[in-house]
C-alpha positions as a Markdown table, in Angstrom:
| # | Residue | x | y | z |
|---|---|---|---|---|
| 1 | Met | 68.0 | 13.0 | 81.4 |
| 2 | Ser | 67.9 | 13.7 | 77.7 |
| 3 | Phe | 67.1 | 17.1 | 76.0 |
| 4 | Cys | 66.7 | 18.5 | 72.5 |
| 5 | Pro | 69.7 | 20.4 | 71.2 |
| 6 | Arg | 67.5 | 22.4 | 68.9 |
| 7 | Cys | 64.5 | 23.3 | 71.0 |
| 8 | Lys | 66.5 | 23.3 | 74.3 |
| 9 | Val | 63.7 | 21.5 | 76.2 |
| 10 | Ser | 64.0 | 18.6 | 78.6 |
| 11 | Leu | 62.7 | 15.3 | 77.4 |
| 12 | Ala | 61.7 | 12.1 | 79.0 |
| 13 | Pro | 64.5 | 9.9 | 80.1 |
| 14 | Asp | 63.8 | 7.3 | 77.4 |
| 15 | Ala | 62.9 | 9.7 | 74.6 |
| 16 | Leu | 65.0 | 9.2 | 71.5 |
| 17 | Trp | 63.5 | 11.9 | 69.4 |
| 18 | Cys | 62.1 | 15.4 | 70.1 |
| 19 | Pro | 58.3 | 15.5 | 69.5 |
| 20 | Leu | 58.5 | 19.1 | 68.4 |
| 21 | Cys | 61.2 | 19.1 | 65.8 |
| 22 | Arg | 62.1 | 15.4 | 65.4 |
| 23 | Glu | 65.7 | 16.1 | 66.3 |
| 24 | Arg | 67.6 | 13.2 | 67.9 |
| 25 | Ser | 67.7 | 13.7 | 71.7 |
| 26 | Val | 71.0 | 14.3 | 73.5 |
| 27 | Leu | 71.9 | 13.1 | 76.9 |
| 28 | Ser | 72.7 | 15.7 | 79.5 |
| 29 | Pro | 76.2 | 15.6 | 80.9 |
| 30 | Asp | 75.1 | 14.0 | 84.1 |
| 31 | Ser | 73.4 | 11.1 | 82.4 |
| 32 | Thr | 75.0 | 8.0 | 81.1 |
| 33 | Ala | 74.8 | 7.0 | 77.5 |
| 34 | Pro | 72.5 | 4.1 | 76.6 |
| 35 | Ser | 74.1 | 0.7 | 77.0 |
| 36 | Ser | 73.0 | -0.6 | 73.6 |
| 37 | Glu | 73.0 | 0.9 | 70.1 |
| 38 | Ser | 69.6 | -0.5 | 69.5 |
| 39 | Ala | 68.1 | 2.4 | 71.5 |
| 40 | Tyr | 69.0 | 4.7 | 68.7 |
| 41 | Thr | 67.1 | 3.0 | 66.0 |
| 42 | Pro | 65.8 | 5.6 | 63.5 |
| 43 | Val | 62.1 | 6.2 | 63.6 |
| 44 | Ser | 60.3 | 6.5 | 60.2 |
| 45 | Phe | 57.8 | 9.2 | 59.7 |
| 46 | Ala | 55.1 | 9.5 | 57.1 |
| 47 | Ala | 56.2 | 11.4 | 54.0 |
| 48 | Asp | 53.0 | 13.6 | 54.0 |
| 49 | Val | 50.1 | 14.1 | 56.3 |
| 50 | Arg | 46.6 | 13.7 | 54.7 |
| 51 | Asp | 43.3 | 14.8 | 56.0 |
| 52 | Ala | 41.2 | 11.8 | 57.0 |
| 53 | Glu | 38.0 | 13.6 | 56.0 |
| 54 | Glu | 39.2 | 14.5 | 52.6 |
| 55 | Arg | 37.3 | 11.8 | 50.8 |
| 56 | Glu | 34.1 | 12.7 | 52.7 |
| 57 | Arg | 33.9 | 16.2 | 51.3 |
| 58 | Leu | 31.6 | 16.6 | 48.3 |
| 59 | Thr | 32.3 | 18.8 | 45.3 |
| 60 | Pro | 29.8 | 21.4 | 44.2 |
| 61 | Val | 28.6 | 19.1 | 41.5 |
| 62 | Glu | 28.2 | 16.2 | 43.8 |
| 63 | Lys | 26.3 | 18.4 | 46.3 |
| 64 | Arg | 23.9 | 19.5 | 43.5 |
| 65 | Leu | 23.3 | 16.0 | 42.4 |
| 66 | Leu | 22.7 | 14.9 | 46.0 |
| 67 | Val | 20.1 | 17.7 | 46.5 |
| 68 | Phe | 18.5 | 16.7 | 43.1 |
| 69 | Glu | 18.3 | 13.0 | 44.2 |
| 70 | Leu | 16.8 | 13.9 | 47.6 |
| 71 | Leu | 14.2 | 16.2 | 46.1 |
| 72 | Thr | 13.3 | 13.6 | 43.6 |
| 73 | Val | 12.8 | 10.9 | 46.3 |
| 74 | Val | 10.7 | 13.3 | 48.4 |
| 75 | Tyr | 8.4 | 14.3 | 45.6 |
| 76 | Ala | 8.1 | 10.6 | 44.4 |
| 77 | Ile | 7.0 | 9.6 | 47.9 |
| 78 | Ile | 4.4 | 12.4 | 48.0 |
| 79 | Phe | 3.2 | 11.4 | 44.5 |
| 80 | Val | 2.8 | 7.7 | 45.3 |
| 81 | Val | 1.2 | 8.4 | 48.7 |
| 82 | Thr | -1.5 | 10.8 | 47.5 |
| 83 | Phe | -2.2 | 8.7 | 44.4 |
| 84 | Gly | -2.5 | 5.5 | 46.6 |
| 85 | Val | -4.8 | 7.2 | 49.2 |
| 86 | Asp | -7.1 | 8.4 | 46.5 |
| 87 | Leu | -7.4 | 4.9 | 45.0 |
| 88 | Val | -7.9 | 3.3 | 48.3 |
| 89 | Tyr | -10.7 | 5.6 | 49.6 |
| 90 | His | -12.5 | 6.4 | 46.3 |
| 91 | Arg | -11.7 | 3.4 | 44.1 |
| 92 | Ala | -10.8 | 5.8 | 41.4 |
| 93 | Val | -8.5 | 8.7 | 40.5 |
| 94 | Thr | -10.3 | 11.9 | 41.7 |
| 95 | Trp | -8.5 | 14.7 | 43.6 |
| 96 | Ser | -5.1 | 13.0 | 43.2 |
| 97 | Arg | -5.0 | 14.3 | 39.6 |
| 98 | Phe | -4.6 | 17.8 | 40.8 |
| 99 | Thr | -2.0 | 17.0 | 43.5 |
| 100 | Ser | -0.1 | 15.0 | 40.9 |
| 101 | Val | 0.1 | 17.9 | 38.5 |
| 102 | Cys | 1.2 | 20.2 | 41.4 |
| 103 | Val | 3.9 | 17.7 | 42.6 |
| 104 | Ile | 5.3 | 17.2 | 39.1 |
| 105 | Leu | 5.4 | 21.0 | 38.5 |
| 106 | Leu | 7.0 | 21.6 | 41.9 |
| 107 | Trp | 9.6 | 18.9 | 41.1 |
| 108 | Leu | 10.4 | 20.6 | 37.8 |
| 109 | Tyr | 10.8 | 24.0 | 39.3 |
| 110 | Ser | 12.8 | 22.9 | 42.4 |
| 111 | Ala | 14.9 | 20.0 | 41.3 |
| 112 | Leu | 15.8 | 20.6 | 37.7 |
| 113 | Pro | 17.7 | 23.9 | 38.5 |
| 114 | Phe | 20.3 | 21.9 | 40.4 |
| 115 | Ile | 21.4 | 19.9 | 37.4 |
| 116 | Leu | 20.7 | 22.7 | 34.8 |
| 117 | Val | 22.2 | 25.5 | 36.9 |
| 118 | Lys | 24.6 | 26.6 | 34.1 |
| 119 | Lys | 22.1 | 25.9 | 31.2 |
| 120 | Leu | 19.3 | 28.4 | 31.9 |
| 121 | Trp | 17.9 | 28.4 | 28.4 |
| 122 | Ile | 17.6 | 24.6 | 28.4 |
| 123 | Leu | 15.9 | 24.9 | 31.8 |
| 124 | Phe | 13.5 | 27.5 | 30.5 |
| 125 | Ala | 12.8 | 25.4 | 27.4 |
| 126 | Val | 11.7 | 22.5 | 29.7 |
| 127 | Leu | 9.8 | 24.6 | 32.2 |
| 128 | Ser | 7.8 | 26.7 | 29.7 |
| 129 | Pro | 5.9 | 24.0 | 27.9 |
| 130 | Ser | 5.5 | 22.0 | 31.2 |
| 131 | Thr | 3.8 | 24.9 | 32.8 |
| 132 | Val | 1.4 | 25.4 | 29.9 |
| 133 | Leu | 0.7 | 21.7 | 29.9 |
| 134 | Ala | 0.0 | 21.8 | 33.6 |
| 135 | Val | -2.5 | 24.7 | 33.3 |
| 136 | Phe | -4.2 | 22.9 | 30.4 |
| 137 | Leu | -4.4 | 19.6 | 32.4 |
| 138 | Trp | -5.9 | 21.5 | 35.3 |
| 139 | Gly | -8.7 | 22.7 | 33.0 |
| 140 | Val | -9.2 | 19.2 | 31.7 |
| 141 | Phe | -9.5 | 17.8 | 35.1 |
| 142 | Thr | -12.0 | 20.4 | 36.2 |
| 143 | Gly | -14.1 | 19.7 | 33.2 |
| 144 | Ser | -13.9 | 23.1 | 31.7 |
| 145 | Leu | -11.5 | 24.7 | 29.3 |
| 146 | Ser | -13.5 | 27.9 | 28.7 |
| 147 | Trp | -11.0 | 29.9 | 30.8 |
| 148 | Phe | -7.8 | 28.4 | 29.4 |
| 149 | Leu | -7.4 | 30.3 | 26.2 |
| 150 | Pro | -8.8 | 33.7 | 27.3 |
| 151 | Leu | -7.2 | 33.7 | 30.8 |
| 152 | Gly | -5.0 | 30.8 | 31.7 |
| 153 | Leu | -2.8 | 30.6 | 28.6 |
| 154 | Pro | -2.1 | 34.4 | 28.3 |
| 155 | Leu | -1.2 | 34.7 | 32.0 |
| 156 | Thr | 1.1 | 31.7 | 31.9 |
| 157 | Leu | 2.9 | 33.1 | 28.8 |
| 158 | Leu | 3.1 | 36.5 | 30.4 |
| 159 | Val | 4.8 | 35.1 | 33.5 |
| 160 | Glu | 7.2 | 33.0 | 31.4 |
| 161 | Gly | 8.0 | 36.0 | 29.1 |
| 162 | Leu | 8.7 | 38.2 | 32.1 |
| 163 | Val | 11.0 | 35.6 | 33.6 |
| 164 | Ala | 12.8 | 35.1 | 30.3 |
| 165 | Ala | 13.4 | 38.9 | 30.0 |
| 166 | Ala | 14.2 | 39.7 | 33.7 |
| 167 | Val | 16.8 | 36.9 | 34.3 |
| 168 | Pro | 19.0 | 37.9 | 31.4 |
| 169 | Leu | 18.8 | 41.5 | 32.2 |
| 170 | Val | 19.9 | 40.9 | 35.8 |
| 171 | Gly | 22.6 | 38.5 | 34.6 |
| 172 | Leu | 24.0 | 41.1 | 32.1 |
| 173 | Gln | 24.5 | 43.7 | 34.8 |
| 174 | Lys | 28.2 | 44.2 | 35.4 |
| 175 | His | 27.6 | 45.4 | 39.0 |
| 176 | Arg | 24.5 | 44.0 | 40.6 |
| 177 | Gly | 22.8 | 45.8 | 43.4 |
| 178 | Leu | 19.8 | 48.1 | 43.5 |
| 179 | Asn | 19.5 | 47.8 | 39.7 |
| 180 | Ser | 18.6 | 44.2 | 39.9 |
| 181 | Ile | 15.9 | 45.0 | 42.5 |
| 182 | Ala | 14.6 | 47.6 | 40.1 |
| 183 | Val | 14.4 | 45.2 | 37.2 |
| 184 | Ile | 12.4 | 42.7 | 39.3 |
| 185 | Leu | 10.0 | 45.5 | 40.5 |
| 186 | Cys | 9.4 | 46.5 | 36.9 |
| 187 | Ala | 8.7 | 42.9 | 36.0 |
| 188 | Leu | 6.2 | 42.7 | 38.9 |
| 189 | Ala | 4.5 | 45.9 | 37.7 |
| 190 | Val | 4.0 | 44.5 | 34.2 |
| 191 | Leu | 2.8 | 41.3 | 35.7 |
| 192 | Cys | 0.1 | 43.1 | 37.8 |
| 193 | Thr | -0.9 | 45.2 | 34.8 |
| 194 | Gly | -1.3 | 42.0 | 32.7 |
| 195 | Ile | -3.3 | 40.2 | 35.4 |
| 196 | Asp | -5.6 | 43.2 | 35.7 |
| 197 | Phe | -6.0 | 43.4 | 31.9 |
| 198 | Phe | -6.7 | 39.7 | 31.2 |
| 199 | Val | -9.0 | 39.3 | 34.2 |
| 200 | Ser | -11.2 | 42.2 | 33.3 |
| 201 | Leu | -11.3 | 41.0 | 29.7 |
| 202 | Phe | -12.4 | 37.5 | 30.8 |
| 203 | Phe | -15.1 | 38.6 | 33.3 |
| 204 | Ser | -16.5 | 41.7 | 31.7 |
| 205 | Gly | -15.7 | 41.2 | 28.1 |
| 206 | Ser | -13.9 | 44.5 | 27.7 |
| 207 | Pro | -10.2 | 45.1 | 28.4 |
| 208 | Gly | -9.2 | 47.6 | 31.1 |
| 209 | Ile | -7.0 | 48.2 | 34.0 |
| 210 | Ser | -8.1 | 49.5 | 37.4 |
| 211 | Trp | -6.1 | 48.4 | 40.6 |
| 212 | Ser | -2.9 | 47.9 | 38.6 |
| 213 | Leu | -2.7 | 51.7 | 38.1 |
| 214 | Val | -2.0 | 52.0 | 41.8 |
| 215 | Val | 0.7 | 49.4 | 41.5 |
| 216 | Leu | 2.3 | 51.2 | 38.6 |
| 217 | Leu | 2.2 | 54.6 | 40.3 |
| 218 | Ser | 3.9 | 53.0 | 43.3 |
| 219 | Ile | 6.5 | 50.7 | 41.7 |
| 220 | Val | 7.7 | 52.7 | 38.7 |
| 221 | Pro | 9.0 | 55.7 | 40.8 |
| 222 | Val | 10.7 | 53.4 | 43.3 |
| 223 | Ser | 12.3 | 51.5 | 40.4 |
| 224 | Gly | 13.5 | 54.7 | 38.8 |
| 225 | Phe | 14.9 | 55.8 | 42.1 |
| 226 | Phe | 16.8 | 52.5 | 42.6 |
| 227 | Phe | 18.3 | 52.9 | 39.0 |
| 228 | Tyr | 19.3 | 56.4 | 39.9 |
| 229 | Leu | 21.0 | 55.4 | 43.1 |
| 230 | His | 22.9 | 52.6 | 41.5 |
| 231 | Tyr | 24.2 | 54.3 | 38.3 |
| 232 | Arg | 24.7 | 57.8 | 39.6 |
| 233 | Ile | 25.8 | 57.4 | 43.2 |
| 234 | Met | 26.7 | 53.9 | 44.3 |
| 235 | Asn | 29.1 | 53.3 | 41.3 |
| 236 | Arg | 31.0 | 56.4 | 42.5 |
| 237 | Ala | 30.8 | 56.2 | 46.2 |
| 238 | Ser | 29.0 | 54.1 | 48.7 |
| 239 | Leu | 26.1 | 55.5 | 50.7 |
| 240 | Arg | 28.1 | 55.0 | 53.8 |
| 241 | Lys | 30.8 | 57.5 | 52.6 |
| 242 | Leu | 28.2 | 59.8 | 50.9 |
| 243 | Phe | 26.2 | 60.4 | 54.1 |
| 244 | Arg | 29.3 | 60.0 | 56.4 |
| 245 | Leu | 27.9 | 57.1 | 58.3 |
């Protein structure tokens, strides 16, 4: 019987190498040596061990491109199907104009960020005019643009302006936490106030705010409290330590 001189474990009678440490096996004193020297032919091992699934793993860039491709294919299928169904049943382009605008806008907002993830200003420069154009086309398709200039365009520009202001403010924060939530809440408060203002101006002819006052009185104190918690307390000690939780 053979054994490993390094691991001190017994091996199979015909084992030439230890499977644990690759040391040459040694015959025990009560065993006879092999009759031929060919039994001790060296065994070659691989210089390094590689992961068989290494080539199947995708880099972050490849993952983003794959998601972008899948989203593009999905939206293209929806676009073609809705357009084709409209043509088959109505022999003309009717309701598919609205779905086409929605599908294209959804594709821009959901797919483009995956390839322009580190180029936010280029992404915003593409999405901003596209949104305005989509709102304009919606008015064209409905046959009335009377609401576009007094209501649709101001609200669209308001949303885009708030996004353009809130995203950099959140990104510039050195330590993100409750302060980011406070910035978003403030942006929502301004948005609600703008919606109330432009809607009242469009329908009644005179600017004013009504229900948005309730939103402001609710959100502004909460935002201020979040800012206070973040900059005065959470930067110095966690709430868990502060309240001994």
